[in-house]
C-alpha positions in Angstrom: 53.4 -129.5 -22.2 54.3 -125.8 -21.7 57.6 -124.2 -20.6 57.4 -121.6 -17.9 59.9 -118.9 -17.1 59.5 -116.8 -14.0 61.1 -113.4 -13.3 60.6 -110.5 -10.9 61.9 -111.9 -7.6 64.4 -110.1 -5.4 65.1 -108.6 -2.0 62.5 -106.2 -0.5 61.9 -104.7 2.9 58.8 -105.7 4.9 55.8 -103.7 3.7 57.2 -103.4 0.2 55.9 -104.8 -3.1 57.1 -107.0 -5.9 55.5 -108.2 -9.1 56.3 -111.7 -10.4 55.9 -112.6 -14.0 55.7 -116.0 -15.7 55.9 -116.3 -19.5 54.7 -119.5 -21.1 55.8 -121.0 -24.4 53.3 -122.5 -26.8 50.1 -121.5 -28.5 47.7 -123.1 -26.0 48.4 -120.8 -23.0 44.7 -119.8 -22.7 43.8 -123.5 -22.2 45.7 -123.7 -19.0 44.7 -122.9 -15.4 47.7 -121.1 -14.0 49.0 -120.9 -10.5 51.8 -119.8 -8.1 53.3 -121.9 -5.4 56.1 -121.2 -3.0 58.6 -123.1 -0.9 60.4 -121.8 2.1 63.6 -123.5 3.4 62.7 -126.6 5.3 59.0 -126.4 4.4 56.8 -128.1 1.8 55.8 -126.4 -1.4 52.4 -124.6 -0.9 49.7 -123.2 -3.0 49.6 -119.4 -3.1 47.2 -118.4 -5.9 45.4 -119.7 -9.0 43.5 -118.3 -11.9 41.4 -120.0 -14.5 41.8 -119.8 -18.3 39.7 -116.6 -18.7 40.9 -114.8 -15.6 37.5 -114.4 -14.1 38.0 -117.0 -11.3 40.8 -116.7 -8.8 41.8 -118.5 -5.6 44.2 -117.6 -2.8 46.0 -119.0 0.2 44.2 -117.5 3.2 47.3 -115.7 4.5 47.9 -113.7 1.2 44.3 -112.7 0.6 44.0 -108.9 0.3 47.8 -108.6 -0.3 48.5 -110.6 -3.4 46.7 -110.5 -6.7 47.0 -113.0 -9.5 46.2 -112.0 -13.1 46.9 -113.1 -16.6 47.3 -111.6 -20.1 46.5 -114.4 -22.6 47.7 -112.2 -25.5 51.2 -112.2 -23.9 51.2 -115.7 -22.6 51.9 -114.3 -19.2 50.6 -114.7 -15.7 51.5 -112.2 -12.9 51.5 -112.2 -9.1 51.4 -108.7 -7.6 52.6 -108.9 -4.0 51.9 -106.0 -1.7 52.5 -105.5 2.0 55.1 -108.2 2.0 56.1 -109.9 5.2 59.2 -111.8 6.2 57.1 -115.0 6.3 56.5 -114.5 2.5 60.2 -115.3 1.9 60.4 -118.3 -0.3 61.2 -119.5 -3.8 58.1 -118.8 -5.9 57.1 -121.2 -8.7 54.8 -120.7 -11.6 52.7 -123.7 -12.6 50.1 -124.7 -15.1 47.5 -127.5 -15.5 44.8 -128.6 -17.9 43.4 -131.3 -15.7 43.6 -131.7 -12.0 47.3 -132.1 -11.6 49.8 -129.2 -11.5 52.2 -130.9 -14.0 54.1 -128.0 -15.6 56.6 -126.0 -13.4 59.0 -123.2 -13.9 62.4 -123.1 -12.3 61.4 -120.7 -9.5 62.4 -117.2 -8.5 63.6 -116.2 -5.1 61.7 -113.6 -3.0 63.3 -112.4 0.2 61.6 -110.0 2.6 63.7 -108.4 5.2 62.4 -107.2 8.5 
């Protein structure tokens, strides 16, 4: 298991940028595939972005491609989500998550991102 703590959320105007960070506890961070999910009010939690252990393979939800970038620093046990050109529909609680197998079974507490129009 790994503990995950997100930060960097906040209120931003449409077109603005935010960078989310997620710090993981433990010495096996570079064994985990890391990801970001989000959940808007009244909607299901959805995948946003993922990155493999070495950082050379990433995946994105179609609607954030070209605007969001996931990256990781294994020396700092940290994964980032750089969000540019934010839209009101990006408003949600963003969760950091980690997995070794096929299930996303480690979750942070979430950080609120609000994009005003």
